[in-house]
C-alpha positions as CSV (number, residue, x, y, z in Angstrom):
1,M,296.7,222.5,51.7
2,S,293.1,222.3,50.9
3,V,290.5,224.9,51.9
4,K,287.1,223.6,52.6
5,K,284.3,225.7,51.4
6,T,281.2,225.8,53.6
7,K,277.9,226.8,52.3
8,I,275.6,228.7,54.5
9,K,272.1,227.6,54.0
10,K,269.6,230.5,54.0
11,N,266.0,230.0,55.1
12,S,263.6,231.3,52.5
13,G,260.3,231.0,54.5
14,F,258.4,233.2,56.9
15,T,258.7,232.8,60.6
16,L,255.7,231.8,62.7
17,I,255.5,235.3,64.3
18,E,255.4,237.0,60.9
19,L,252.5,234.7,59.8
20,V,250.6,235.3,63.0
21,V,251.0,239.1,62.7
22,V,249.8,239.1,59.1
23,F,246.8,236.9,60.0
24,A,245.9,239.3,62.9
25,I,246.1,242.3,60.6
26,L,243.9,240.6,58.0
27,S,241.4,239.6,60.7
28,I,241.1,243.2,62.0
29,L,240.6,244.5,58.4
30,A,237.9,241.9,57.8
31,L,236.1,243.0,61.0
32,L,236.1,246.6,59.7
33,V,235.0,245.8,56.2
34,I,232.2,243.2,56.6
35,P,229.7,245.5,58.5
36,K,230.2,248.1,55.7
37,F,229.5,245.5,53.1
38,M,226.4,244.4,54.9
39,D,225.2,248.0,55.0
40,V,225.8,248.4,51.2
41,L,223.9,245.1,50.6
42,N,220.9,246.3,52.7
43,N,220.9,249.7,51.0
44,T,220.8,247.9,47.6
45,R,217.8,245.8,48.7
46,T,216.0,248.9,49.9
47,A,216.7,250.8,46.7
48,H,215.4,247.8,44.7
49,D,212.1,247.9,46.7
50,L,211.8,251.6,46.3
51,S,212.3,251.4,42.6
52,E,209.6,248.7,42.3
53,A,207.3,250.8,44.5
54,R,207.7,253.8,42.3
55,E,206.8,251.6,39.3
56,L,203.7,250.3,41.0
57,S,202.6,253.8,42.0
58,D,203.1,255.1,38.5
59,A,201.2,252.2,37.1
60,V,198.3,252.8,39.4
61,G,198.3,256.5,38.3
62,R,198.4,255.6,34.6
63,S,195.6,253.0,35.0
64,V,193.3,255.4,36.9
65,A,194.0,258.2,34.5
66,S,193.1,256.0,31.6
67,G,189.8,255.0,33.3
68,D,190.7,251.4,33.5
69,Y,187.8,249.3,34.7
70,R,190.1,246.9,36.5
71,L,190.7,249.6,39.1
72,S,187.1,250.2,39.8
73,A,186.0,251.1,43.4
74,L,185.1,247.5,44.0
75,A,188.5,246.2,42.8
76,L,190.3,248.7,45.0
77,E,188.1,247.8,48.0
78,K,189.0,244.1,47.5
79,Y,192.6,245.1,47.1
80,N,192.8,247.2,50.2
81,S,191.0,244.5,52.2
82,G,194.3,242.6,52.4
83,S,193.2,239.6,50.4
84,W,196.4,238.3,48.8
85,E,194.4,237.0,45.8
86,A,193.0,240.4,45.1
87,V,196.5,241.9,45.4
88,T,197.9,239.4,43.1
89,D,195.1,239.9,40.5
90,I,195.5,243.7,40.4
91,I,199.3,243.5,40.2
92,T,199.0,240.9,37.5
93,E,196.7,243.2,35.6
94,M,199.0,246.1,36.0
95,E,201.9,244.0,34.8
96,T,199.9,243.0,31.7
97,H,199.1,246.5,30.7
98,Y,201.1,249.1,32.5
99,I,204.5,247.8,33.9
100,S,207.0,245.1,33.5
101,P,206.6,242.1,35.9
102,V,207.2,243.0,39.6
103,G,209.1,240.5,41.6
104,S,209.0,239.9,45.3
105,P,210.4,242.6,47.5
106,K,213.9,242.1,48.8
107,T,213.2,243.4,52.3
108,G,209.9,241.7,53.0
109,D,207.2,239.2,51.9
110,K,204.9,241.3,49.6
111,Y,204.1,244.7,48.3
112,V,200.9,246.3,49.4
113,V,199.3,249.2,47.6
114,K,196.9,251.5,49.5
115,I,194.9,254.2,47.8
116,T,193.3,256.7,50.1
117,D,191.9,260.0,49.1
118,G,193.5,259.7,45.7
119,K,196.9,259.2,47.1
120,V,198.9,256.0,46.4
121,M,201.0,254.5,49.2
122,I,203.2,251.5,48.6
123,L,204.2,249.3,51.6
124,V,206.4,246.3,52.0
125,D,204.5,244.2,54.5
126,D,203.5,246.9,57.1
127,T,206.3,249.4,56.4
128,Q,205.5,252.3,54.1
129,I,208.3,252.8,51.6
130,Y,206.7,255.1,49.0
131,P,206.1,258.1,49.1
């Protein structure tokens, strides 16, 4: 008498339901995490601009304190008139003598430095960011 041995084949994969549930859970987690990541990214850009603005403000203070002729009343008047060439010239002069090169802001198109009544204000486009 011979006894037949039968092998039971086991499935080693995941069912479709298990895969769908895992995909749904991962999707929900992604929906929760992505907005937080975007907030962190925006905060980083703002912090970069604030750091550059502080450097510009300090550079203006150092140049005025040293009696630098490049920041004469005429140069400041041209600068505050909004002429981009004047802005570029003064920032270029500051980069040459007072600060390391300043790049473009991460949250706008350009930095604007306004000096009124001896106080320095740094703006990105039309938004004041420092002080």
